[in-house]
N, C-alpha and C positions, 0 to 999 in steps of 0.2 A: 586182700583182693576181694572184690564184691562178687558174690555168687549170683549168676543169672538163674532165676527159676523158670522152669518150662511152663508155658501157658497151659491152663487146665480147661477142661470142657465146661462150658457155661451151663449151669443147672437149668436155666430157663429154656435153653435149647432142647435139652432132654425132655423137659416137661411139655414143650410144644409138640414134639414128635409123639410122645405118649398120648397126649390129649387128642392129637389128630387121629391116631389109630383107634383109641377108645371111642372117638366120635363116629366111627363106623357103626357102633352099636347104640350109643347114646349121643345123638347128634348135637345136643346143646353143649356138650363138653368140647366140641370142635371150636366153638367160639373162644374158649379159654386158650386153645392151641394157637389161635391167631394172635391173641394178646401176648401170650408168653413168647411167641416167635418174634414179634416186633421188639419186645423188651430185650430179648437175647441178642438180636442183631444190633440194637442200639448200644448195648453194653460192649459187645465185641468190637464195634467200630470205635467207641470212645477209649477203650483200654485193651488194645491188641496184645500188649505185653502180659496182661493178666489172664485173658480168656482167648480161647481158640475154638476151632470146630464150628465156624460159621455155617458150613454146609449142613450141619445137623439142624440148626435153627431154620435154615432155608427149606429143608425138606419138611420140617414140621409145619412151616407156613404154607407150603404148597399143598400138602395133604389136607390141612385144616380148611384152607380156602375152597378146595375142591369139594369136600364134604359139606361145607356150609352152602355152597352154590347148588349142589345136587338137592339138598334138603329144601332150600328155598323154592326151587323149581317144583319139587314134589308138593310143597304146601300150596303153591299157586295152582297146580293142577287139581289138587283136591278141592280147593276153593271154587275153581271153575266148574268142577263136576257137581258140587253141591248146589251151586247157583243154577245150573242147568236143570237139575232134578227138582229143585224147589219152585222154579219158575214155570214148569210145565204142568 
């Protein structure tokens, strides 16, 4: 009889969530969270019998995208601030 192995947690999903949370402090790391999240979701979609916990990867993607968006807005705001200071 063939034994069915239970799907395991995708390590890229874990890495995505960790990078998203660390991205709160070091925002560049959040970009890695986006990449790892997409890799994990792709692997889970292709091999659902091997990997599970797609929600973990999705959570990492959401957190990472939010951190990246907030920081891009902050960079644009700082750029606009410095342009207004230097042009006056």
